[in-house]
C-alpha positions in Angstrom: 137.1 203.0 29.4 136.5 206.9 28.4 135.3 209.4 30.9 135.1 213.2 30.1 138.3 214.7 31.0 140.0 211.4 31.9 142.4 209.7 29.5 142.5 206.0 30.5 143.4 203.7 27.8 146.8 202.6 26.8 145.9 202.7 23.2 147.4 205.6 21.2 144.2 205.9 19.0 141.9 206.1 21.9 144.3 208.7 23.8 144.3 210.8 20.6 140.4 210.6 20.4 140.0 211.6 23.9 142.4 214.3 23.8 140.6 215.7 20.7 137.2 215.4 22.4 138.3 217.2 25.6 139.6 220.2 23.4 137.0 220.0 20.4 135.9 223.6 21.1 139.0 225.0 20.9 140.8 227.0 18.3 143.6 228.3 20.5 145.0 227.0 23.8 147.3 229.2 25.9 149.7 227.1 27.8 151.0 228.3 31.4 153.6 225.7 32.9 156.3 225.6 35.0 156.1 222.3 37.0 157.9 219.3 35.5 155.4 216.6 36.1 152.6 218.4 34.5 154.4 219.8 31.7 155.3 216.2 30.6 151.6 215.5 30.4 150.7 218.8 28.9 153.4 218.9 26.4 152.2 215.5 25.0 148.6 217.0 24.9 150.3 219.9 22.8 152.1 217.2 20.5 148.8 215.7 19.6 146.7 219.2 19.1 149.4 221.3 17.4 148.4 220.7 13.9 144.7 221.5 14.7 144.8 224.4 17.5 147.1 227.5 17.9 148.9 227.2 21.0 150.6 230.1 22.7 153.1 229.4 25.8 154.2 230.9 29.0 156.6 228.7 30.2 159.2 228.8 32.9 161.7 226.4 34.9 161.7 222.9 33.9 158.7 223.4 31.5 161.0 225.3 29.0 163.3 222.5 28.5 160.6 219.6 28.6 158.7 221.3 25.8 161.9 222.0 23.6 163.1 218.3 24.1 159.7 217.4 22.4 160.5 219.4 19.4 157.2 221.4 20.0 157.1 224.7 18.1 157.3 226.9 21.1 157.4 230.6 20.8 157.4 231.3 24.6 156.6 234.4 25.4 156.9 234.1 29.3 154.1 236.4 29.9 150.6 235.4 31.3 149.0 238.1 29.7 149.9 237.1 26.4 148.2 233.8 26.5 145.1 235.3 27.9 143.7 235.8 24.3 143.2 232.1 23.9 139.9 230.2 23.9 141.1 228.0 26.9 144.1 228.1 29.3 145.7 224.8 30.0 147.9 224.4 33.3 149.1 222.3 35.8 149.5 222.7 39.5 153.1 223.5 40.3 154.3 224.2 43.9 157.7 226.0 43.2 156.2 228.8 41.5 152.6 230.4 41.0 152.5 230.8 37.4 149.9 227.9 37.3 147.7 229.5 40.1 148.0 232.6 38.7 147.0 231.6 34.8 143.9 229.9 36.5 143.3 233.2 38.6 143.6 235.2 35.3 141.5 232.9 33.3 138.6 233.2 35.7 138.8 236.9 35.9 138.6 236.8 32.1 136.0 234.3 31.6 138.1 231.9 29.7 137.9 228.3 30.5 140.8 226.8 32.3 141.6 223.3 32.3 144.2 221.7 35.0 146.3 218.9 34.4 146.9 216.9 37.9 150.0 214.8 37.6 150.6 213.8 41.3 148.6 211.6 43.8 148.5 214.0 46.8 147.2 217.2 48.2 144.6 217.8 45.5 142.4 220.4 47.1 145.3 222.5 48.5 146.7 222.9 45.1 144.0 225.2 44.3 144.1 227.2 47.7 145.4 231.0 47.2 147.6 232.7 49.8 144.4 234.6 51.1 143.0 231.1 51.9 140.5 231.1 49.4 140.1 228.4 46.6 139.7 228.8 42.9 139.0 225.8 40.7 139.1 225.1 36.9 136.5 224.4 34.7 137.8 220.9 34.2 140.5 218.7 35.7 142.3 216.4 33.5 143.7 213.1 35.0 145.2 210.0 33.5 143.7 207.3 35.7 140.6 206.3 37.3 142.0 206.1 40.6 142.9 209.6 40.5 139.4 210.5 39.0 137.7 208.9 42.0 140.1 210.5 44.7 139.5 214.0 42.8 135.7 213.5 42.8 135.6 212.9 46.5 138.0 215.6 47.3 137.2 218.6 44.9 133.4 217.8 44.2 133.1 221.5 42.9 134.8 220.5 39.7 133.7 217.8 37.2 136.6 215.7 36.1 
């Protein structure tokens, strides 16, 4: 079963097709990642796309080792500003740092579409809450199963998953 922004098939060819469909309009992607869980998923997406799309990285914390371990051609600049020239920003929702939320906020300010990978099954809405109490939502949320899709649609109806 395929749904926009949702990867639900265990078959590699279906996953490859889903990923290329989700990112079909991108020539360049900026990746901002710190969180280990989202980095595992985002790095797999990058592995599937790296031959077709220019990818720039702003990685920190556990994400650095995860991306290196997967032998991605990572030229990590460590600065959010340097990935903001991309067609799209891809990030997660880490809690140990604000790199993911800052990348979402900067993308919105620069009118760059931002897609967020949700890798965990709790507190979906609070992951998009800024320190001032305001919420900032991505253009698309990417989930990996139908249960998460259902929960996200109920908790964050502002975003099409």
